[in-house]
C-alpha positions in Angstrom: -33.2 6.6 11.1 -30.1 7.6 13.1 -30.0 7.2 16.9 -26.6 8.7 17.7 -24.5 11.6 16.4 -20.8 11.4 15.9 -18.1 14.0 15.3 -16.5 11.9 12.6 -17.6 8.8 10.7 -15.0 6.8 8.8 -16.0 4.5 6.0 -13.6 1.6 5.9 -11.3 0.1 8.6 -8.3 -0.7 6.5 -4.9 0.8 7.5 -5.9 4.4 6.5 -9.2 4.3 8.3 -7.9 2.5 11.4 -4.9 4.9 11.8 -7.2 8.0 11.4 -9.6 6.6 14.0 -6.7 5.9 16.4 -5.3 9.5 16.0 -8.7 11.1 16.4 -9.5 9.0 19.4 -6.4 10.3 21.0 -7.9 13.8 20.8 -11.2 12.7 22.4 -13.1 13.0 19.1 -16.3 10.9 19.0 -15.7 8.4 16.1 -17.5 5.6 14.3 -15.9 3.4 11.8 -18.2 1.5 9.4 -16.5 -1.5 7.8 -18.3 -3.8 5.3 -16.3 -6.9 6.1 -15.8 -8.9 9.3 -12.2 -8.8 10.5 -9.8 -10.5 10.0 -10.5 -10.8 6.2 -8.4 -11.5 3.2 -6.9 -8.5 1.4 -5.1 -8.7 -2.0 -1.8 -7.1 -1.3 1.9 -7.9 -1.6 2.2 -7.0 2.0 5.3 -4.8 1.7 5.5 -2.1 4.3 8.3 0.4 3.5 10.5 1.5 6.3 9.3 5.1 5.8 5.7 3.9 6.2 6.4 1.9 9.4 8.0 5.0 11.0 4.6 6.8 10.7 2.8 4.3 12.9 2.7 5.6 16.4 2.8 2.2 18.2 4.8 -1.0 18.1 3.9 -3.2 15.1 6.5 -5.9 15.7 3.8 -8.6 16.6 2.6 -8.6 13.0 5.9 -8.2 11.1 6.6 -11.4 9.1 10.0 -10.5 7.6 12.5 -7.7 7.7 13.9 -7.2 4.2 17.3 -5.7 3.6 18.1 -7.3 0.2 16.6 -7.6 -3.3 17.0 -10.3 -5.9 16.8 -8.6 -9.4 16.2 -10.4 -12.6 15.5 -9.2 -16.2 12.9 -11.2 -18.2 13.2 -13.9 -15.6 16.9 -14.4 -16.2 20.2 -14.0 -14.3 19.2 -13.4 -10.7 21.4 -10.8 -8.9 21.2 -10.2 -5.2 21.9 -6.7 -3.8 22.1 -6.1 -0.1 21.6 -2.9 1.9 22.9 -2.3 5.4 19.5 -1.4 7.0 15.9 -2.6 6.7 14.2 -1.2 3.6 10.9 -3.1 3.7 8.9 -5.2 6.3 6.4 -7.8 5.1 3.0 -8.3 6.8 0.0 -10.5 6.1 -2.7 -8.0 5.5 -5.5 -9.9 7.4 -3.5 -9.9 10.6 -2.0 -6.4 10.1 -5.3 -4.7 9.3 -7.0 -6.4 12.3 -4.1 -5.4 14.6 -4.5 -1.7 13.5 -8.3 -1.9 14.0 -7.8 -3.3 17.5 -5.4 -0.5 18.4 -8.1 2.0 17.2 -10.8 0.3 19.3 -8.5 0.3 22.4 -8.2 4.1 22.1 -12.0 4.4 22.2 -12.9 4.3 18.5 -16.3 2.6 17.9 -16.2 0.1 15.1 -19.1 -1.6 13.4 -18.1 -4.5 11.2 -20.4 -5.9 8.5 -21.8 -2.5 7.8 -21.3 -1.4 4.2 -21.6 2.3 3.4 -23.7 2.8 0.3 -23.6 6.6 0.0 -23.9 9.8 1.8 -25.8 13.1 1.8 -24.4 16.5 2.9 -26.4 19.0 4.7 -25.5 22.4 6.1 -24.5 21.2 9.6 -24.0 17.5 9.2 -23.6 14.5 6.9 -25.9 11.5 6.7 -24.0 8.3 6.0 -26.1 5.5 4.5 -26.0 1.8 4.9 -28.4 -0.9 3.9 -29.8 -1.2 7.4 -29.8 2.4 8.8 -28.4 5.9 8.4 -25.8 7.5 10.7 -25.1 11.2 11.2 -21.8 13.0 11.8 -20.2 16.4 11.4 -17.6 15.0 9.1 -17.3 11.9 6.8 -13.9 10.4 6.1 -13.7 8.0 3.2 -11.2 5.2 3.7 -13.1 2.6 1.6 -10.6 2.1 -1.2 -10.9 2.3 -5.0 -14.2 0.5 -5.0 -15.9 2.2 -2.1 -19.1 4.2 -2.2 -17.5 7.3 -0.7 -14.7 7.1 -3.3 -17.1 6.7 -6.2 -19.5 9.5 -5.0 -16.8 12.1 -4.4 -14.9 11.3 -7.6 -18.0 12.0 -9.8 -16.7 13.0 -13.2 -13.0 13.3 -12.2 -10.5 10.7 -13.1 -7.3 9.0 -11.9 -4.6 6.8 -13.3 -4.9 3.0 -12.6 -2.5 0.2 -12.2 -3.7 -3.4 -12.6 -2.2 -6.1 -10.4 -2.4 -9.9 -10.2 -1.3 -11.8 -7.2 -1.2 -15.4 -5.8 0.2 -16.9 -2.6 2.2 -20.1 -2.7 3.9 -22.3 -0.2 7.6 -21.7 0.2 8.1 -25.4 -0.5 10.5 -25.8 2.4 10.0 -25.7 6.2 11.1 -22.7 8.0 13.6 -23.5 10.7 15.2 -21.6 13.6 18.8 -20.5 13.1 21.0 -19.3 15.9 22.5 -15.8 15.7 20.0 -14.4 13.2 18.2 -11.5 14.8 16.5 -8.4 13.4 14.4 -5.5 14.6 11.3 -7.6 14.9 13.0 -10.4 16.7 12.5 -12.8 13.8 14.9 -15.7 13.4 13.5 -18.0 10.7 15.3 -19.1 7.7 13.6 -19.5 4.3 15.5 -21.1 1.5 13.7 -21.7 -1.8 14.7 -23.5 -5.1 12.9 -22.9 -8.4 12.5 -25.4 -11.2 15.9 -24.6 -12.7 17.6 -25.2 -9.4 18.2 -21.5 -8.6 18.4 -20.9 -4.9 16.7 -17.9 -3.2 17.3 -17.0 0.4 14.0 -15.3 1.3 14.9 -15.0 5.0 15.5 -11.3 4.6 15.3 -10.7 0.8 12.6 -10.2 -1.8 12.6 -10.6 -5.5 11.8 -8.1 -8.4 11.7 -9.0 -12.1 11.7 -6.3 -14.8 11.5 -6.3 -18.6 8.7 -8.9 -19.0 5.9 -6.4 -19.3 5.9 -2.8 -20.5 6.1 -0.3 -17.6 5.6 -3.0 -15.0 7.3 -5.7 -13.0 6.9 -9.0 -11.1 7.5 -9.4 -7.4 8.0 -12.1 -4.8 7.5 -10.9 -1.1 8.2 -13.5 1.5 6.1 -14.0 4.7 6.8 -16.4 7.5 5.5 -19.5 5.6 4.3 -18.3 2.2 5.5 -16.3 -0.8 3.2 -13.5 -2.2 3.9 -13.5 -6.0 2.5 -10.7 -8.2 2.7 -8.5 -11.2 1.5 -5.0 -12.0 1.4 -2.4 -14.8 -0.6 0.6 -15.8 -4.1 -0.2 -17.3 -2.9 0.8 -20.8 -0.2 -1.8 -20.8 -2.0 -4.9 -19.4 -2.4 -6.9 -22.6 0.6 -9.1 -21.8 0.3 -9.0 -18.1 -1.3 -12.3 -17.3 0.5 -14.3 -20.0 3.9 -13.2 -18.7 2.8 -13.7 -15.1 1.9 -17.3 -15.9 5.4 -17.8 -17.5 7.1 -16.2 -14.5 5.2 -18.5 -12.1 5.8 -21.6 -14.1 9.6 -21.1 -14.1 9.8 -19.8 -10.5 7.7 -22.5 -8.8 9.6 -25.5 -7.5 8.6 -29.1 -8.3 7.3 -29.3 -4.7 4.8 -26.4 -5.2 4.0 -26.7 -8.9 0.8 -28.6 -8.2 -0.1 -26.2 -5.5 0.1 -23.2 -7.8 -2.2 -24.7 -10.4 -5.0 -24.9 -7.9 -4.2 -21.5 -6.2 -6.5 -18.6 -7.0 -5.0 -15.6 -8.8 -6.5 -12.4 -7.5 -6.8 -9.2 -9.5 -6.8 -5.7 -7.9 -6.8 -2.1 -9.0 -4.3 0.4 -7.7 -5.4 4.1 -8.1 -2.9 6.9 -8.7 -3.9 10.5 -8.4 -4.1 12.7 -11.5 -4.3 16.5 -11.8 -8.1 16.5 -11.7 -8.7 13.7 -9.2 -11.3 14.9 -6.7 -10.6 13.8 -3.1 -12.5 16.2 -0.8 -15.6 18.4 -0.6 -17.7 20.1 2.0 -17.6 18.0 5.2 -16.2 15.0 3.2 -12.6 14.0 2.7 -10.9 10.8 1.5 -7.6 9.2 2.4 -5.4 6.3 1.1 -6.6 4.4 -2.0 -10.0 6.2 -1.7 -8.1 9.4 -2.5 -6.0 7.6 -5.2 -2.7 8.1 -3.4 -0.7 5.1 -4.6 3.0 5.6 -5.6 3.2 6.1 -9.4 6.4 4.0 -9.8 6.0 1.1 -7.3 2.2 1.1 -6.9 2.8 0.9 -3.2 0.0 2.5 -1.1 0.6 2.2 2.6 3.0 5.0 3.0 0.7 7.6 1.5 -2.3 6.1 3.2 -0.7 6.8 6.6 0.6 10.2 5.5 -2.9 11.2 4.4 -4.5 9.9 7.6 -2.1 12.1 9.6 -2.7 15.1 7.5 -6.5 14.7 7.6 -6.5 14.3 11.4 -4.8 17.7 11.7 -7.3 19.2 9.2 -10.3 17.8 11.0 -9.1 19.3 14.3 -8.7 22.7 12.5 -12.2 22.3 11.0 -13.6 21.9 14.5 -11.6 24.8 15.9 -12.5 27.2 13.1 -16.0 25.9 12.2 -14.8 25.6 8.6 -15.7 22.3 7.0 -14.7 23.1 3.4 -11.5 21.1 3.7 -9.7 23.6 1.6 -6.7 23.2 4.0 -6.7 19.4 3.3 -6.8 20.0 -0.4 -3.8 22.3 -0.3 -1.7 20.1 2.0 -2.3 16.9 -0.1 -1.5 18.8 -3.3 1.6 20.4 -1.9 3.0 17.2 -0.4 1.7 13.8 -1.5 0.5 14.7 -5.0 3.7 16.6 -5.7 5.6 13.5 -4.8 3.3 11.4 -7.0 4.0 13.6 -9.9 7.7 13.1 -9.4 7.2 9.3 -9.2 5.4 9.5 -12.6 8.4 11.4 -14.0 10.7 8.8 -12.5 8.6 6.0 -14.0 8.8 7.5 -17.5 12.6 8.0 -17.3 13.1 4.5 -15.9 11.0 2.5 -18.4 12.1 4.7 -21.4 15.6 3.3 -20.8 14.8 0.2 -18.8 18.0 -1.8 -19.7 20.2 1.2 -18.9 18.6 1.8 -15.5 18.4 -1.9 -14.7 22.1 -2.1 -15.2 22.7 1.0 -13.1 20.7 -0.3 -10.2 22.2 -3.8 -10.2 25.8 -2.9 -10.9 26.2 0.5 -9.3 26.2 0.4 -5.5 25.6 4.1 -5.2 22.5 4.0 -7.4 21.1 1.0 -5.5 21.7 2.7 -2.2 19.9 5.8 -3.5 16.8 3.6 -4.4 16.9 2.0 -0.9 17.0 5.4 0.7 13.9 6.5 -1.1 12.1 3.4 0.3 13.5 4.3 3.7 12.2 7.9 3.4 15.7 9.4 3.4 15.5 10.6 -0.2 12.7 11.6 -2.6 12.0 11.0 -6.3 12.8 14.6 -6.8 16.2 14.2 -5.3 16.9 11.2 -7.5 15.8 13.0 -10.7 18.0 16.0 -9.8 20.9 13.7 -9.1 20.5 11.9 -12.4 20.1 15.3 -14.2 17.4 14.0 -16.6 15.1 16.8 -15.7 15.6 20.4 -14.5 13.3 21.7 -11.8 
């Protein structure tokens, strides 16, 4: 039974769902978010928020920023670390439990009703409304927005027989091995001023105060990463599903060499989490009559980096506009949303896949270009900052003609 009607029900209160709820609440839309977990909750994620993604958030997020990243340590098959610096922030790091909870609170403050511990199990579409099902009761709304990720019920039901590409990731969090200390004179946009110096087993020193680490060449079409937070390092590896055979063995070797003597015992007892990153394909279904998905539920991760927050925010902004149009025109087909996603986000995902093929087909050549050519490195940073696109990069390199 349902006891209350809503304009929009959102399944999932992760970053995509919370931002959509916040934006709709600004327009006095009656919203309910149903979230299966109790917040804050653990979320497997490197916690990298690209500068271009942060710019899409319409409120101050500095309280939950852990690090402001302007440099990258590069290595190839875990050898010869090279630090490259950029003059502006390229990535911010966040701890997903706190970040997601912060966004949810912002949505609630705007008037968005949120029910935690309510798992959506499916939905049924009628001519004038949608029934959203949970284990305890049903809810009714004019529109259902799926923001429940790659494993959610809305995602699975709307996908039906369509498909998407998938990236498999493994991640573990370790202690930095050294105590963070205050240093005079170090200030950044988030007001952070903590130093983090880390030494691996071989004695290599990494300054993770404002740098992260990327390792290429160890797995086919994939890479390892180390993203620093205030007191921990998020270490991970990812590659497309078709190339995952060597993923975990190489990750173990990477961790064994990277971990210091102080943290070696800690890593053995730490849990390694696996997660799936969905990437849209040409026949991926992401909307239907009165139902539309955003973020990972719509398979909108970047085809090269596997990053998902930028497109999750972009899709939430686009869907908000399309929902308001649906109410104005009494047209709930979401054909406008389908067109806008395909013309913007999916087009960029296709270019990211072309960039991926070019990069990994000549990995040693490109790795040398990025680490030795300042102009190429700066171009990559500008993509992360939203100042350039993959299409721009491909045209510049003249590997493809468009």
